[in-house]
C-alpha positions in Angstrom: -4.9 6.9 6.0 -2.2 4.7 4.9 -2.1 1.1 5.9 0.2 -1.8 5.1 -0.1 -5.5 5.3 2.8 -7.5 6.6 3.7 -10.8 8.1 4.4 -10.5 11.8 7.3 -12.7 12.9 9.2 -13.2 16.1 11.7 -10.7 15.1 9.1 -8.1 14.3 7.5 -6.9 11.2 8.8 -8.0 7.8 7.7 -7.4 4.3 7.2 -10.6 2.5 8.5 -11.3 0.0 11.6 -9.6 1.1 12.8 -6.3 -0.4 16.5 -5.9 -1.2 18.2 -2.7 -2.1 21.9 -2.1 -3.0 23.2 1.4 -2.9 26.7 2.4 -3.8 29.1 5.2 -4.7 27.7 7.7 -2.2 29.6 10.6 -0.7 30.5 9.5 2.8 30.4 13.0 4.1 26.8 13.8 2.7 23.5 12.9 4.4 20.9 11.0 2.5 17.3 10.0 2.8 15.8 7.0 1.2 12.1 6.6 0.6 10.3 3.5 -0.6 6.6 4.0 -1.6 4.7 0.8 -1.7 1.6 1.1 -3.8 -1.2 -1.5 -4.2 -1.6 -2.3 -7.8 -4.3 -5.0 -7.7 -7.3 -5.1 -5.3 -6.4 -8.8 -4.4 -4.7 -9.9 -1.2 -2.4 -13.0 -1.3 -1.6 -15.5 1.4 1.7 -17.5 1.6 1.0 -21.1 2.4 3.1 -23.5 4.4 3.9 -25.5 1.1 5.7 -22.5 -0.3 3.0 -21.1 -2.7 1.0 -18.0 -2.9 -2.8 -18.0 -3.1 -5.2 -15.2 -3.7 -7.8 -14.4 -1.0 -10.7 -12.0 -1.1 -9.7 -8.5 0.2 -12.5 -6.2 1.6 -10.1 -3.4 2.4 -10.5 -0.2 0.3 -7.2 1.8 -0.4 -7.2 5.2 -1.8 -5.6 5.5 -5.3 -1.9 6.5 -5.5 -1.3 10.2 -5.9 -0.8 11.4 -9.4 -2.9 8.7 -11.1 
């Protein structure tokens, strides 16, 4: 089972911090697929505070190791 942790906002679910990707020089007649695989590197979870800082919080969730490790 794969899960993700996101901040839910009024406009829907967004990844925080924001992910930005720029793709250029593609063939306009071709069809492309873009896949982004987000892998948890640390067992810690972080919380974004109202004062604009990140703090670690205890995480009890257990995630499977990424494939190929």
